[in-house]
N, C-alpha and C positions, 0 to 999 in steps of 0.2 A: 220340524220337531222343535218344541219349546225348550229353552235352556233354563234350568232351575238356577236359583240363587247360588246353591252350593257348587254347581258346575261352573258358573261364571267366575266365582272366587278361585276355584282350582285352576282354571285356564289363565286368569290374570297373574296368578302366582308363578305359573310355569313360564309365562312370557317374561316376567320381571327377572327371573333367575337366568334365562337365556341371554337377555340383553346385558345383564350385569357381567356374565362370563365373557361375552364378546368384547365389552369395553375393557375388561381386565386384560384380555389377550392383546388388545391394541396398545394399552399402556405398557405392557411388558416389552413390546418390540420397539418402543420409541426411545430416542437417545436420552440418556440420563445426564443431569448436570455434571456429575463427576467425570463422565466420558468426555464432555466438552472441555472440562478443566484439564484433564490429562492431555488432550490434544494440544491445547494452548501451552501447557507446560513443556511438552516435547518439542515444540517449536523453539521455545526459549532455550531449552537444552541444546538444540541444534545450533543456534546462533552462538552460544557459548563455546561450542566445539570448533567453530570456523575461526581459523587464524587469518586475519586480514592485515596486510602490511603495505604501507606506502613505499613504493620503490625508493631505495636509498635510506629508509628510516632504520634506526637501530632496533626499535621495539615494535611489536604488533600494535595495531590501533584497537582500542577497547570499544566494545559495543555499548550503546546507550542502554541503561539498565531496564528500561521498560519498552513495551511495544508502542510505536508512535500512533498506531491506529488498528482497530479490529473491524471486520466487516463480513458480510455474506452477500451472495448474489443469487437469488432464487431463479431468475430468468436463465442465467448461464450455469445453473446447478453447481455453484461454488459455495462451499461451506467453510466456516471457521478460518477465514483469511486474516492475515495480519501483515503489518509492515514494521520492520526493525531497521535500525541504522547503526553505523559505527562512527565514532569520532567526536572530539570536542570541537567547539566552534562550528563552522559550516560542516554538515555531515559529509564524510568521505565517500560512503557508499551505503546503499540500502538493499534489503532483501524483502521481497514480497512473496508470501507463501500462502497456499490454500489447499484444501482437501477436495479431491475430485470424487464423483459418485462411486467410482470403483475402489475407493479407499486409498489410492495413491495420492501423493502430494506433489504439487508443482511448486518449484522454487525459482524465483527470477531475481537475479542479481542486477543492480543498476548502479553505475558509477555517477556520483553527484559531485565529484571533486574535479579540479583542473589538474590534478596530479594522477599518475598511473599507480595501480595497485596490483597485488597478487594475493589470491585467497585460496586456501585449502580447507576442505571439510569432508565429513563422511559422505559416501556415495557420490562423490563428484571428483572429476579431474580438476586440476588447478585452473581457477579462473584468472586469466591474465590478459586484461583488455589492452589492445595495442593503440587505442585512441580514446580521447575523452569525448563527452557529448554535451557538456555544459559550457556556455559561453556567457560571461557577464555582459549585459547590455544596459546602457543608461535608460532610466525610467523618467521620461519627460513630464513636465507640468506637475511637479510635486512640491509640497510645502517643506519648510525647514524642519528637520527632525526635532521634536519637542524634548525638553529636558526630563519630563516625567515619563516613566516607563509605562504607566497606564494610558497616558495620552498617545504614546508611540504605538501601543497595541491598536488603538482605534485608527491611527494613521495607516498602519500596515494593512488592516482589514479594508479600509477605504481604497487603497491602491490595488489590493487583490481583486476587488469587485470590478475593476476595469478589464479583467481578462475573461474571455469565454473560449470554448473549444468544442470540437466535435471529432469523431473518429469514423472511419469506414471499416466495417467488419462483417463477418458472416452472420446470418446467411445472405448470400447473394450480394456481398459487399454493400450492405445497407449503411445508411448514415445514422449515427447515434449521437445525440446532443449530450454534452457533459454539463454538470453543474459544479459550481465552486462550493466546496465545504469551507464555509467562511471562517470557522474557528481554526486557527493554526494548530497543527499537531506537534509543533516543536518550536521553541524560541532559543536563540543562541546569540553570542557575540564572539568576535574573532579578532583579537588584537593584531595578529600577524598580518591579516588581510585588511586591517583598519576598518573592520565592520563594527559599528556601534551597536546595532541591533539587527537581528535577522529573524525571519519566520518561515516555516515550511508549511505551505498550503497544498491541498490536493484538489485536482480536477477529476471528477468521477462520473461514471455512468451508473446511475442509481447511487449505491454506496461503494461501488467497486472502483478504487483509484486507478487512473490510467496515466496521469501526468503529475509530476511533482513540480510545483512552482515555488521557487525561493525568492523572497523579496528582502532586500538588504538596505539598511541605512548606513552610509559611510561616515566615519569620524570627520570632524571639521578639518583636520590636517590632510585628508585624502584629496587628491587632485581630481578635477573634472566634476561630473555629476555627483550629488550627495545621495542619490538613490540608484539602485540597479536591480535587475532581475535575472534569474537563470531558470531554464526549463530542462527537465529530464523525463524520459519515458519510463514507465513501469508497466508496459504492456507491449504486445506485438503488433498492434493495429496500425493502420495508416492514420496519422495524427495531424490536426490543424488547430493552431492557437491564434486568437485575435486579441489585440490590445486596442481598446476604444473602437472596436469594429473593424480594424485593419489587420490583416494577417501578418504575423511576425515570426511564425514558426510553422514548418511543415516537414513531416518525415514520412517516407513510405513504410510499408510493412517490413519488419525486421526478419532477417534470415539467420540471426545469431541464435541458433537452437542447439539441441544436444549434438555434440561432436564439433562445435565451433565456439568454444569458450574463450574467444579472443576479441569479442566486441564489448563496448561499454554497457550493453544490455545483453544478458544471456539467461535463458530459462531452461530448466531441465525438469523431467518428471522422474520421481524416485519411487521405489517399491516400499511398501510399509515395513517399518522396523518392528520386530517382535510381535507381528500379527496385528498391528494397529497403525493408523495413519501417522507418519512421523511428523 
């Protein structure tokens, strides 16, 4: 049967309306920018509610006022993740937090200091690690720290590029290569530890941080090497780190999970607060 011009116009109009309505429904169900902003804000609020104190200190350690890094991981279905830290000078501790597909949020505390701490916060028992995980190690074959802060940043990046890493994780204990996020997420100095300049680098699977790499230049009056590095986990996987191709760090999977908040790394899964991911 032949289709008249009028019939064709009517059919095309109906199809256009149907497609427009379908697109509108899809847009209505997608996350809005304000929802993501609320989620990031709630993480900041949570960090502010955590009281973290170095054992023996009179006052709590203040959090760094901004997130060190934000990320997501589509392969592992992780959304709106971020890393926050506490402390002036070398960060005392960090918290990595992300939203799971079911709306719950995972929070992972990691001790990045050579001192023990205790932390209390909403939805968590006290985190009280009984041991540290970082150990300063001399970084060989390094130049003298430059007097210029700009040049020192270039020197820090050059030394960070000497590190590589991989992890063994699910499914089936597969090997995942990490990449260095070459831009440091935090710079600091620490007179008490004679640190002239320090930087926090991240080793990540895609954009998902798994290892914190601290590289530090020591002041002229410090004894021994003028450069040192420290490594800390911010994940539960089996980890391997190489310096100039030679393995310098390896750790098995962590068992410090919910119910065992006494390790230098501890993660917990929390229920949404107020009907949204906290």
